[in-house]
C-alpha positions as CSV (number, residue, x, y, z in Angstrom):
1,M,0.0,-0.1,0.1
2,K,2.8,2.5,1.0
3,S,4.6,1.6,-2.5
4,Y,1.3,2.1,-4.2
5,R,1.0,5.8,-2.6
6,I,4.6,6.7,-3.4
7,S,4.1,5.7,-6.9
8,A,0.8,7.7,-7.1
9,L,2.6,10.8,-5.7
10,L,5.4,10.5,-8.1
11,L,2.8,10.1,-10.8
12,T,0.9,13.3,-9.6
13,A,4.2,15.2,-9.4
14,A,5.1,14.1,-12.9
15,L,1.8,15.5,-14.2
16,L,1.9,18.7,-12.3
17,I,5.5,19.3,-13.6
18,S,4.2,18.4,-17.2
19,L,1.3,20.8,-16.6
20,L,3.5,23.5,-15.4
21,S,5.8,23.2,-18.0
22,G,3.1,23.3,-20.8
23,F,1.5,26.4,-18.9
24,G,5.0,28.1,-18.9
25,L,5.4,27.2,-22.5
26,R,1.9,28.5,-23.2
27,S,2.5,31.7,-21.3
28,A,5.8,32.3,-23.0
29,E,4.2,31.8,-26.4
30,S,1.4,34.3,-25.3
31,S,4.1,36.9,-24.1
32,A,5.9,36.3,-27.3
33,S,2.7,36.9,-29.2
34,A,1.8,40.0,-27.2
35,A,5.5,41.4,-27.7
36,A,5.2,40.9,-31.3
37,Q,2.2,43.2,-31.6
38,P,2.9,46.5,-33.0
39,A,2.2,49.5,-30.8
40,L,-1.0,51.3,-31.6
41,P,-0.6,54.7,-33.1
42,E,-0.4,57.5,-30.2
43,T,-3.9,58.8,-30.7
44,L,-5.3,55.3,-30.8
45,Q,-3.3,54.3,-27.6
46,Q,-5.0,57.6,-26.1
47,A,-8.3,56.5,-26.8
48,C,-7.6,53.0,-25.4
49,D,-6.3,54.4,-22.2
50,L,-9.4,56.5,-21.7
51,G,-11.6,53.6,-22.5
52,I,-13.1,55.0,-25.6
53,A,-12.5,51.5,-27.3
54,N,-10.6,48.6,-26.2
55,E,-7.5,47.4,-27.8
56,E,-9.0,44.5,-29.8
57,T,-11.4,47.0,-31.5
58,L,-8.6,49.5,-32.1
59,R,-6.6,46.9,-33.9
60,R,-9.0,46.8,-36.4
61,G,-8.5,50.3,-37.2
62,D,-8.9,49.9,-40.9
63,D,-12.3,48.1,-40.7
64,I,-15.4,50.0,-41.2
65,C,-17.0,51.1,-37.9
66,T,-20.4,50.1,-36.9
67,R,-23.0,52.4,-35.4
68,R,-22.9,50.3,-32.4
69,E,-19.1,50.8,-32.1
70,A,-19.3,54.6,-32.8
71,A,-22.1,54.9,-30.3
72,A,-20.2,53.0,-27.6
73,M,-17.1,55.2,-28.3
74,L,-19.3,58.5,-27.8
75,A,-21.0,56.9,-24.7
76,Q,-17.7,56.6,-23.0
77,V,-16.9,60.3,-23.8
78,H,-20.3,61.3,-22.6
79,K,-19.8,59.6,-19.2
80,L,-16.2,60.8,-18.8
81,R,-17.2,64.3,-19.4
82,Y,-20.7,64.6,-18.2
83,G,-20.4,62.4,-15.2
84,F,-23.7,60.1,-16.2
85,D,-24.7,57.6,-18.8
86,S,-26.4,58.7,-22.1
87,R,-29.7,57.3,-22.5
88,Y,-29.7,58.4,-25.9
89,L,-26.5,56.5,-27.0
90,N,-27.7,53.3,-25.1
91,D,-31.1,53.2,-26.8
92,P,-31.1,50.0,-29.3
93,A,-33.1,52.1,-31.7
94,V,-30.2,54.5,-32.0
95,A,-27.2,52.5,-31.2
96,G,-28.0,48.8,-31.6
97,S,-27.2,48.4,-35.4
98,D,-24.3,46.7,-37.0
99,D,-24.6,48.9,-40.0
100,A,-21.9,51.2,-40.9
101,A,-21.5,54.4,-39.1
102,T,-21.3,57.5,-41.4
103,R,-20.0,60.8,-40.5
104,Y,-23.6,62.0,-40.3
105,Y,-24.6,59.5,-38.0
106,F,-21.5,60.4,-35.8
107,A,-22.5,63.9,-35.8
108,Q,-26.0,63.3,-34.9
109,A,-24.6,61.1,-32.1
110,M,-22.7,64.0,-30.6
111,Y,-25.3,66.4,-31.0
112,F,-28.3,64.5,-29.6
113,S,-26.2,63.2,-26.5
114,A,-25.0,66.7,-25.9
115,M,-28.6,67.7,-25.7
116,E,-29.1,65.5,-22.9
117,S,-27.0,67.7,-20.6
118,F,-28.7,70.9,-21.9
119,Y,-32.3,70.2,-21.5
120,D,-33.9,69.4,-18.3
121,A,-36.1,67.1,-19.9
122,P,-35.3,63.4,-19.7
123,Y,-34.5,61.2,-22.9
124,E,-37.5,58.5,-23.4
125,S,-37.2,57.5,-27.0
126,W,-35.8,58.7,-30.3
127,D,-39.0,60.0,-31.7
128,A,-39.9,61.9,-28.5
129,W,-36.4,63.4,-28.2
130,A,-36.1,64.4,-31.8
131,G,-39.5,66.2,-31.5
132,Y,-38.4,67.7,-28.3
133,C,-35.1,69.2,-29.8
134,E,-37.2,70.4,-32.9
135,A,-39.8,72.2,-30.8
136,N,-37.1,73.8,-28.6
137,E,-35.2,75.1,-31.7
138,Q,-32.1,73.3,-31.2
139,P,-30.4,75.8,-29.0
140,T,-26.8,77.2,-29.7
141,I,-24.8,74.9,-27.4
142,W,-21.9,74.8,-29.8
143,P,-19.0,77.5,-29.6
144,D,-19.8,80.9,-31.0
145,S,-17.5,80.5,-33.7
146,I,-17.3,80.5,-37.7
147,L,-16.2,78.3,-40.4
148,L,-13.1,79.8,-42.0
149,G,-12.1,78.9,-45.7
150,P,-13.3,79.7,-49.1
151,D,-17.0,80.1,-50.1
152,A,-18.7,78.9,-53.2
153,E,-17.1,81.8,-55.1
154,G,-13.6,81.1,-53.8
155,V,-13.6,84.1,-51.5
156,V,-11.9,83.4,-48.1
157,D,-13.6,84.6,-45.3
158,G,-15.6,83.7,-42.0
159,G,-19.0,82.5,-42.5
160,D,-21.5,79.9,-41.2
161,I,-22.4,76.4,-42.2
162,W,-24.8,77.7,-44.9
163,T,-22.0,79.6,-46.9
164,R,-19.2,77.0,-46.3
165,C,-20.7,73.7,-46.6
166,R,-21.3,72.7,-50.2
167,D,-23.3,69.6,-49.7
168,L,-26.0,70.5,-47.3
169,D,-28.5,69.6,-49.6
170,E,-27.7,65.8,-49.1
171,I,-28.3,66.4,-45.6
172,Q,-31.6,68.2,-46.0
173,H,-32.9,65.9,-48.9
174,P,-31.2,62.6,-48.7
175,E,-32.0,60.1,-51.5
176,N,-32.2,57.1,-49.0
177,A,-34.4,59.0,-46.3
178,D,-36.5,55.8,-45.5
179,E,-33.4,53.9,-44.6
180,L,-32.2,56.6,-42.3
181,R,-35.5,56.8,-40.1
182,N,-33.7,56.7,-36.7
183,W,-30.9,59.3,-37.4
184,W,-32.6,61.5,-39.9
185,L,-35.6,64.0,-39.6
186,D,-37.9,65.1,-42.4
187,F,-36.6,68.8,-42.1
188,G,-32.9,67.7,-42.2
189,F,-30.7,68.1,-39.0
190,V,-28.1,70.7,-39.9
191,P,-27.7,71.8,-36.3
192,A,-25.9,68.2,-35.6
193,V,-23.6,69.1,-38.4
194,N,-22.8,72.4,-37.4
195,Y,-22.1,71.3,-33.9
196,A,-19.5,68.5,-35.3
197,L,-17.9,71.3,-37.4
198,L,-17.4,73.8,-34.7
199,V,-16.4,71.9,-31.7
200,Y,-12.6,71.7,-31.5
201,D,-9.9,69.7,-29.9
202,R,-8.4,72.0,-27.2
203,T,-5.1,69.9,-27.4
204,Y,-4.3,70.8,-31.1
205,G,-7.1,73.2,-32.2
206,T,-8.5,71.0,-34.9
207,R,-12.2,70.4,-35.4
208,V,-13.8,67.0,-34.3
209,L,-15.1,66.8,-37.9
210,S,-14.1,69.0,-40.9
211,L,-15.0,70.0,-44.2
212,D,-12.7,68.8,-47.0
213,E,-10.7,71.1,-49.3
214,D,-13.6,71.4,-51.6
215,G,-15.9,72.5,-48.6
216,N,-18.0,69.2,-48.5
217,F,-18.9,67.6,-45.3
218,R,-19.4,64.2,-46.9
219,P,-22.4,63.2,-44.6
220,Y,-22.8,59.5,-45.8
221,E,-19.3,58.7,-46.0
222,T,-18.5,55.8,-43.9
223,M,-16.0,55.9,-41.0
224,T,-13.3,53.4,-40.1
225,V,-12.7,52.1,-36.5
226,A,-9.7,54.6,-36.4
227,Q,-11.3,57.5,-37.8
228,A,-14.2,57.1,-35.3
229,A,-11.9,56.5,-32.4
230,E,-9.7,59.6,-33.3
231,A,-12.8,61.9,-33.7
232,A,-14.1,60.7,-30.4
233,L,-10.9,61.5,-28.8
234,R,-11.0,64.8,-30.2
235,Y,-14.6,65.1,-28.8
236,Y,-13.2,64.2,-25.6
237,N,-10.4,66.9,-25.9
238,S,-13.0,69.5,-26.8
239,F,-14.4,69.8,-23.2
240,E,-13.1,72.5,-21.1
241,P,-12.1,71.4,-17.6
242,A,-14.7,71.7,-15.1
243,A,-15.0,75.1,-13.4
244,Q,-13.5,75.4,-10.0
245,M,-15.4,78.7,-8.6
246,V,-13.3,80.3,-5.8
247,P,-13.8,83.5,-3.9
248,Y,-11.4,86.2,-4.8
249,E,-9.2,85.9,-1.6
250,E,-8.8,82.4,-2.5
251,T,-7.0,83.0,-5.8
252,A,-3.9,84.5,-4.0
253,A,-1.4,82.2,-5.2
254,F,-0.6,80.9,-8.8
255,D,-0.1,77.1,-9.4
256,S,3.5,76.6,-8.5
257,S,3.8,73.4,-10.5
258,I,3.1,75.6,-13.6
259,I,5.2,78.6,-12.8
260,T,7.8,76.9,-10.9
261,P,10.4,78.5,-8.5
262,A,13.1,77.4,-10.9
263,L,11.4,79.1,-13.8
264,L,11.1,82.5,-11.7
265,E,14.9,82.1,-10.7
266,K,16.3,81.4,-14.0
267,E,18.6,84.1,-15.6
268,T,16.8,86.4,-18.2
269,A,17.9,89.0,-20.8
270,L,14.7,90.9,-20.2
271,P,15.1,94.4,-19.1
272,D,13.5,95.6,-15.7
273,A,10.3,97.5,-15.8
274,S,8.6,99.9,-13.5
275,C,5.9,102.6,-13.5
276,A,8.8,105.0,-13.8
277,S,10.5,103.3,-16.7
278,L,9.1,101.3,-19.6
279,P,12.0,99.6,-21.5
280,A,12.6,100.9,-25.0
281,E,13.8,97.4,-25.8
282,W,10.1,96.0,-25.7
283,H,9.3,94.8,-29.1
284,G,5.8,93.0,-29.0
285,V,2.7,91.9,-30.5
286,L,-1.1,92.1,-29.0
287,M,-2.8,88.7,-28.6
288,F,-6.4,88.8,-27.9
289,D,-7.3,85.2,-27.2
290,M,-8.5,85.6,-23.7
291,G,-10.2,88.6,-24.4
292,R,-13.2,86.9,-26.5
293,V,-16.4,86.4,-24.7
294,T,-19.4,87.6,-26.6
295,N,-19.2,88.4,-30.4
296,Q,-16.7,91.4,-29.7
297,S,-14.0,89.4,-31.4
298,T,-13.0,91.2,-34.7
299,A,-11.5,87.6,-35.7
300,R,-14.7,86.1,-34.7
301,E,-13.2,83.0,-33.4
302,L,-14.5,83.2,-30.1
303,D,-13.5,79.6,-28.9
304,K,-9.8,80.1,-29.9
305,Q,-7.4,79.5,-27.1
306,I,-3.7,80.2,-26.8
307,Y,-1.4,77.2,-27.3
308,E,2.4,76.8,-26.5
309,Y,3.4,76.5,-30.4
310,E,2.0,80.2,-30.8
311,I,4.0,81.5,-27.9
312,Q,7.0,79.7,-29.3
313,A,6.2,81.5,-32.9
314,V,6.2,84.9,-31.0
315,Q,9.7,84.0,-29.8
316,D,10.6,82.7,-33.2
317,A,9.7,86.1,-34.6
318,G,12.1,87.9,-32.2
319,F,9.4,89.3,-30.0
320,N,10.0,89.7,-26.4
321,F,6.8,91.4,-25.1
322,I,3.0,90.2,-25.5
323,G,0.2,92.4,-24.9
324,L,-2.2,89.6,-23.5
325,A,-5.9,90.9,-23.6
326,F,-8.1,89.4,-21.3
327,D,-11.7,89.9,-20.2
328,F,-12.7,89.5,-16.4
329,S,-15.7,87.6,-17.7
330,V,-13.3,84.8,-19.1
331,L,-11.8,84.5,-15.7
332,Q,-15.4,84.6,-14.1
333,G,-16.8,82.3,-16.6
334,P,-18.3,80.1,-18.0
335,V,-21.1,81.5,-15.9
336,P,-19.9,84.4,-13.6
337,E,-20.7,84.1,-9.9
338,E,-20.5,87.3,-7.6
339,G,-17.4,87.6,-5.9
340,K,-15.7,84.5,-7.3
341,L,-13.2,83.6,-10.0
342,N,-12.7,80.2,-11.9
343,E,-9.5,78.8,-10.7
344,T,-9.5,76.3,-13.8
345,R,-9.2,79.4,-16.0
346,L,-6.8,81.1,-14.0
347,K,-4.4,78.1,-14.1
348,Q,-4.7,78.4,-18.0
349,L,-3.5,82.0,-17.6
350,D,-0.7,80.8,-15.3
351,Q,0.2,78.4,-17.9
352,V,0.5,81.2,-20.7
353,I,2.6,83.2,-18.5
354,A,4.8,80.2,-17.6
355,W,5.3,79.5,-21.4
356,C,6.3,83.2,-21.8
357,I,8.8,83.4,-18.8
358,Q,10.3,80.2,-20.2
359,R,11.1,82.2,-23.5
360,D,12.0,85.5,-22.1
361,I,8.9,87.1,-23.2
362,H,7.3,89.9,-21.0
363,V,3.5,89.6,-20.3
364,D,1.4,92.7,-20.3
365,L,-1.9,91.7,-19.0
366,R,-4.4,93.9,-20.5
367,C,-8.0,94.0,-19.4
368,A,-10.4,94.0,-22.3
369,G,-13.6,93.5,-20.5
370,L,-15.0,94.7,-17.1
371,G,-16.6,91.5,-16.5
372,G,-20.0,90.0,-15.6
373,F,-20.7,88.4,-19.1
374,K,-21.3,85.1,-20.3
375,R,-20.7,83.9,-24.2
376,S,-24.5,84.0,-25.0
377,D,-24.8,87.8,-24.1
378,S,-25.0,90.0,-26.9
379,F,-22.2,92.1,-28.3
380,D,-24.2,95.3,-28.0
381,D,-24.9,94.7,-24.3
382,W,-21.1,93.9,-24.0
383,W,-20.1,97.1,-25.7
384,D,-22.4,99.4,-23.9
385,W,-21.4,98.1,-20.5
386,N,-17.5,98.4,-21.0
387,G,-18.2,102.1,-22.4
388,A,-20.7,102.9,-19.6
389,G,-19.1,101.1,-16.9
390,V,-15.9,103.1,-16.8
391,N,-17.9,106.1,-16.4
392,D,-20.1,104.7,-13.5
393,T,-18.1,105.0,-10.3
394,G,-20.5,102.8,-8.6
395,Y,-18.6,99.7,-10.4
396,A,-15.2,101.0,-9.5
397,G,-14.9,98.9,-6.4
398,E,-15.7,95.8,-7.9
399,F,-13.2,96.4,-10.7
400,A,-10.7,97.1,-8.2
401,A,-11.3,93.8,-6.2
402,L,-10.9,91.9,-9.6
403,W,-7.6,93.5,-10.3
404,K,-6.5,93.0,-6.6
405,A,-7.3,89.3,-6.9
406,L,-4.8,89.2,-9.9
407,A,-2.1,91.4,-8.2
408,Q,-2.3,89.0,-5.1
409,R,-2.1,85.9,-7.4
410,Y,1.1,87.2,-9.5
411,A,2.7,89.3,-6.5
412,G,5.8,86.8,-6.7
413,I,6.5,87.4,-10.4
414,S,9.1,90.2,-11.3
415,N,8.3,93.1,-13.5
416,R,10.8,91.7,-15.8
417,Y,8.1,89.3,-16.7
418,L,4.7,90.9,-16.0
419,S,3.0,94.3,-16.0
420,F,-0.6,95.3,-15.6
421,N,-2.7,97.4,-18.3
422,L,-5.7,98.7,-16.4
423,F,-8.0,98.7,-19.5
424,I,-7.6,98.7,-23.3
425,E,-8.8,102.0,-24.8
426,P,-11.4,103.0,-22.1
427,L,-14.1,105.3,-23.4
428,S,-13.7,107.6,-20.2
429,Q,-15.7,111.1,-20.6
430,S,-12.9,113.0,-18.9
431,D,-9.5,112.7,-17.1
432,E,-11.4,113.3,-14.0
433,Q,-13.7,110.3,-14.5
434,Y,-10.8,108.0,-15.6
435,A,-8.9,108.8,-12.3
436,A,-12.2,108.1,-10.3
437,F,-12.8,104.8,-11.8
438,F,-9.3,103.6,-12.3
439,G,-7.7,105.3,-9.3
440,P,-9.2,102.5,-6.8
441,A,-7.7,99.8,-8.9
442,V,-4.4,101.3,-8.9
443,T,-4.7,101.4,-5.1
444,A,-5.7,97.9,-4.8
445,I,-3.0,96.5,-7.0
446,R,-0.4,98.5,-4.8
447,E,-1.9,97.0,-1.6
448,A,-1.2,93.6,-2.9
449,S,1.9,94.1,-5.0
450,P,3.4,97.5,-4.2
451,E,6.3,97.6,-7.0
452,R,4.0,96.1,-9.8
453,C,4.5,98.1,-13.1
454,I,0.9,99.4,-14.0
455,I,0.0,101.1,-17.4
456,A,-2.8,103.3,-18.4
457,D,-4.1,103.7,-22.0
458,I,-4.6,107.3,-22.9
459,H,-6.7,106.8,-26.1
460,S,-10.0,108.7,-25.9
461,D,-10.6,112.2,-26.9
462,T,-10.5,114.7,-24.1
463,L,-7.9,112.6,-22.2
464,T,-4.6,114.1,-21.5
465,G,-3.3,111.3,-19.0
466,R,-2.0,114.0,-16.4
467,P,-4.3,112.5,-13.4
468,M,-2.9,109.1,-14.0
469,A,0.6,110.4,-14.4
470,E,0.2,112.1,-11.0
471,M,-0.8,108.7,-9.5
472,G,2.6,107.5,-10.9
473,V,1.1,105.2,-13.4
474,A,3.0,104.8,-16.8
475,L,1.3,105.8,-20.0
476,S,0.4,104.1,-23.2
477,F,-0.3,105.5,-26.6
478,H,-2.1,103.8,-29.6
479,A,-0.8,105.0,-32.9
480,Y,-3.3,104.2,-35.5
481,D,-2.9,107.5,-37.7
482,P,-3.4,108.0,-40.4
483,R,-6.7,106.1,-39.6
484,V,-7.6,105.4,-43.4
485,F,-4.3,103.7,-43.8
486,C,-4.3,101.7,-40.6
487,A,-7.8,100.8,-40.1
488,L,-8.9,99.5,-43.5
489,N,-12.6,100.0,-44.1
490,P,-14.9,97.1,-45.5
491,G,-15.0,98.7,-49.0
492,N,-11.2,98.7,-49.4
493,Q,-9.8,95.9,-47.2
494,N,-10.1,93.4,-49.9
495,D,-10.0,95.4,-52.9
496,A,-6.8,94.3,-54.8
497,A,-6.8,97.6,-57.2
498,Y,-7.2,100.0,-54.3
499,L,-4.5,98.5,-52.1
500,S,-2.0,98.0,-54.7
501,G,-2.1,101.7,-55.5
502,V,-1.3,102.8,-51.6
503,T,2.3,103.8,-51.0
504,W,4.1,104.9,-47.8
505,P,4.7,107.5,-46.7
506,Y,1.0,108.1,-47.3
507,T,-0.8,111.1,-48.7
508,D,-4.4,111.4,-47.6
509,A,-7.5,112.9,-49.5
510,D,-6.5,116.3,-47.9
511,G,-3.2,116.4,-49.4
512,R,-1.5,115.8,-45.9
513,T,1.5,113.4,-46.2
514,Y,2.4,111.0,-43.3
515,D,5.7,109.3,-42.6
516,A,6.4,107.8,-38.9
517,E,7.6,111.1,-37.7
518,A,4.3,112.8,-38.8
519,V,2.2,109.9,-37.1
520,L,4.1,110.3,-33.8
521,A,3.5,114.2,-33.8
522,F,-0.1,114.0,-35.0
523,S,-2.5,115.7,-32.3
524,T,-6.1,116.9,-32.6
525,P,-7.6,119.8,-30.5
526,V,-8.9,117.3,-28.0
527,R,-6.2,114.6,-28.0
528,P,-2.4,114.8,-27.5
529,S,0.1,113.3,-29.8
530,A,2.2,110.4,-28.9
531,N,5.3,112.7,-28.5
532,E,3.2,115.0,-26.3
533,L,2.0,112.3,-24.1
534,A,5.7,111.0,-24.0
535,A,6.6,114.6,-22.8
536,L,4.1,114.5,-20.2
537,A,5.2,111.1,-18.8
538,K,8.8,112.5,-18.7
539,E,7.6,115.6,-16.7
540,Y,5.9,113.4,-14.0
541,G,8.6,110.8,-14.0
542,V,6.6,107.9,-15.2
543,G,7.2,105.3,-18.2
544,F,5.9,105.6,-21.7
545,M,5.3,103.3,-24.6
546,I,3.6,102.9,-27.9
547,G,0.9,100.2,-26.7
548,E,-0.4,99.6,-30.0
549,W,0.2,100.4,-33.8
550,G,-0.1,98.8,-37.0
551,V,-2.6,98.0,-39.8
552,F,-5.6,96.1,-39.0
553,C,-9.1,95.2,-40.6
554,D,-12.2,93.1,-39.8
555,G,-12.5,89.7,-41.3
556,F,-10.2,87.7,-43.5
557,P,-9.4,89.5,-46.5
558,S,-7.2,87.7,-49.3
559,N,-5.4,90.8,-50.1
560,R,-3.2,93.4,-48.3
561,Y,-0.9,96.4,-49.2
562,P,1.8,95.5,-51.4
563,D,5.1,94.2,-49.4
564,E,6.8,97.5,-50.6
565,T,4.3,99.4,-48.9
566,L,3.6,97.3,-45.8
567,Y,7.2,96.9,-44.9
568,A,8.2,100.4,-45.6
569,F,5.7,101.5,-43.1
570,Y,6.9,99.0,-40.6
571,K,10.5,99.9,-41.0
572,D,9.6,103.5,-41.0
573,M,7.6,103.2,-37.7
574,T,10.1,100.8,-35.9
575,D,13.2,102.8,-36.8
576,T,11.4,106.2,-35.6
577,M,10.2,104.5,-32.3
578,A,13.8,103.3,-31.5
579,E,15.1,106.9,-32.2
580,N,12.8,108.2,-29.7
581,G,13.3,105.3,-27.1
582,Y,10.0,104.1,-27.2
583,G,9.2,100.5,-26.6
584,W,6.3,99.1,-28.6
585,C,3.6,96.5,-29.1
586,N,2.3,95.8,-32.7
587,G,-1.6,95.4,-32.7
588,V,-1.9,92.5,-34.8
589,W,-0.6,88.9,-34.2
590,Y,-3.5,87.0,-35.4
591,G,-5.5,87.1,-38.7
592,S,-5.0,88.1,-42.3
593,L,-2.8,91.1,-41.5
594,G,-0.7,89.3,-38.6
595,I,2.0,86.8,-38.8
596,E,-0.4,83.8,-37.5
597,S,-3.7,82.8,-39.2
598,A,-6.0,79.9,-38.9
599,Y,-6.1,79.7,-42.6
600,P,-3.4,80.7,-45.3
601,V,-5.6,83.6,-46.4
602,I,-3.2,86.4,-48.1
603,T,-2.7,85.0,-51.6
604,A,0.7,87.1,-52.1
605,T,2.7,85.6,-49.3
606,T,3.8,82.1,-48.2
607,Y,2.6,80.4,-45.2
608,E,3.9,77.1,-43.4
609,Q,1.5,75.0,-41.3
610,V,2.4,74.4,-37.7
611,G,2.5,70.6,-37.6
612,D,-1.1,69.4,-37.5
613,H,-2.3,72.4,-35.7
614,A,-4.9,74.9,-37.1
615,C,-2.0,77.4,-37.4
616,Y,-0.3,79.1,-40.4
617,I,2.7,81.4,-40.1
618,D,3.2,84.1,-42.8
619,Q,6.9,83.3,-43.7
620,T,7.4,86.7,-45.2
621,M,6.3,88.8,-42.2
622,L,7.9,86.3,-39.8
623,K,11.4,86.8,-41.6
624,W,10.9,90.7,-41.6
625,F,10.5,90.8,-37.9
626,Q,13.2,88.3,-37.3
627,E,15.6,90.6,-39.2
628,F,14.5,93.7,-37.3
629,N,14.3,92.3,-33.8
630,S,17.8,90.6,-34.2
């Protein structure tokens, strides 16, 4: 019996060894097989990591994506970003089909699931939900942006989907309407396409779905698994991080993981600055990307944000100064709450400042809006408030409190890197009113950051700048004379024949000829010249700069002045400002007449796209400023 048990034990051991050996072999084979699998492309790996789709699905990247798969991808994005499951995307009538997912299906899946977070009504069924959305006029939840590109006549400008999308008829009147019952409505559903075209990936600035070079959306073109996953990833990246609303006093420290101690302690070639002295070495550009809240933006791309590659382009052009326009409404948004700022957006501002410090670029924080507005508010209301508000001392205390919050937050940053411009071109009715409204803000800033360099725009008629100089605030002048040369009116801004006939120096209709010296000496009975304001600043021992100058227009014209005219103007102005010891900031960085554009608009120049980003750099203008700034 004993020998039997021993034999049995030996047999069992042998079997175990055999089994374990086989398991090890299979494990090794499995590991080798896994190791042999090529890595997923970066975007698909990101989609996998987020759970937008599993690896097995993503390895079928070239296969046609089914509606079931596309809906599942968007359902994961919805859950991650909205925090609850989409009933629409889990409805078998919508998402239960193995038919191919088209671009139109994907757009509608995005749109109708987004509506679940917009409306209070719960989703019950496709028919009820579609009717509810139609009855409530499909509200504008997409960005208040435009589509930029050529229209049917080939004219490049900003317009809506009706002027940019060439195949809308296929959406409104599809040939196979009966087969599209669960994702097409009798009246067509253009809002879904509009939403998909306008929502953009905040990582790269690209749209979730876009028109092709011919302006077609291609609604019934099927999507591969990879295309659907990448679009779902762009959709995921389109969401702004959740707002974190905090009282003003809790905003008193910037994020030290973004603006690090090492960054602040590094050596820099930037000159020091103070209220008493603004550096002549400042050569800069105006960036308005944090100043867009309602439809006030002349560029009309309200959802645009600032990316690191743009700051790098500023450095590449040789600039060492950015006039960073911001609206307090942006920092209070998306929905302003009394006495609070959005820490999430303040961290975005921290990041822009950090990118600039890293590249030895001074940031002049320029207020472009008094605050209190959300994006859906009208331009007229915004404009009226910013005009009337600075003439209403009742709001001066709140405005001062907002500036104090920023002064506290950035108190640890040197004037080499940061200055404050109280308000861009305030429409103050008098010097006394200017001082009454902005004086409390100056006091509040100095309470929190006593040495902060503070600058005041003296731009409106009837202003001399004297009361602000008496407060020890530096002065800024905007040199846009002759106006008809610098601010192109709509009738001339894209008229190639007119533009080609303009020269510099410029002679106006009254026979007066302007060169840079004449521009800086130009005054009116109610407004001092740049040189006169500089003399006043010197009298009071405060700094002075040309806060804005250049050529600008509304929209996206395809033409501009000939290079001989444009760069003769630039050279004359920059040389003359240097001779006078004036630091300066060119008023146009972004758009047709700037170095950066979202589209290669001007026909008579050469652009280079920055990677895969929605950013094109005018190489002629870039090289001109590089040579000057060097």
